[in-house]
C-alpha positions, 0 to 999 in steps of 0.5 A: 588976548592972553593975560600973563599972571604969576600964580602960586604953584597950587593955583597954576593950571595943569599944562596937559589939561589946559592944552586939551581943554583948549581944543575941546571944552567938554568932558565926556562922562561915561555913565553905565559903562562896564570895563568890557565896553569902556575902551570902545566907548573911549575910542569912539569919543576920542575919534569924535573929538572929545579928548577928555573922558571921565568915569564916575567912581560910583560905577561897578569896577570904575578903576578897571574901566579907567585902565581899559580906556587909558590903554585904548587911547593915545597919550594926548587923551585925558582919562579921569575919574569923577565923583571922587569923594575921598583922597584915597581914591586918588591913588587908585585912579593914578594906578589905573592910569587916570590923569584927571580927578573930578569931584562934585564938591570942594574937598581940600584933602582930595585937592592935596592928594591930587596935586601930590600925584601931579594930577589936575583936579576939577570941581564938577558942575557950578549949578546948585542942583548938581552940587553934592553937599557935605 
């Protein structure tokens, strides 16, 4: 059953993310990849039905990996960054072609930066052991 709710714009789900998330509720997190092999991993995940790929920013050259994956995948794939701890990273993700921001905490500045860029933002794990304290 679908419930129609009129939410303020700040809380309205991102249409692209909602469409892909409706098909597959998993986000593939690519830990330990390099820009040289990122595209191959991204393609394999996409072909397996995982259309949302996250590259953690604590990897070496994460923006290059995001760019490589974005160029390798069709437009309906969501390619984003995880471990986004500061709002200035949002611009770098967008420049690399990323279209999703994932953060391990709730930071209003990161949310506002993502919304200003038109990017969906998602707080990672709900488990206490996976959260990052500020």
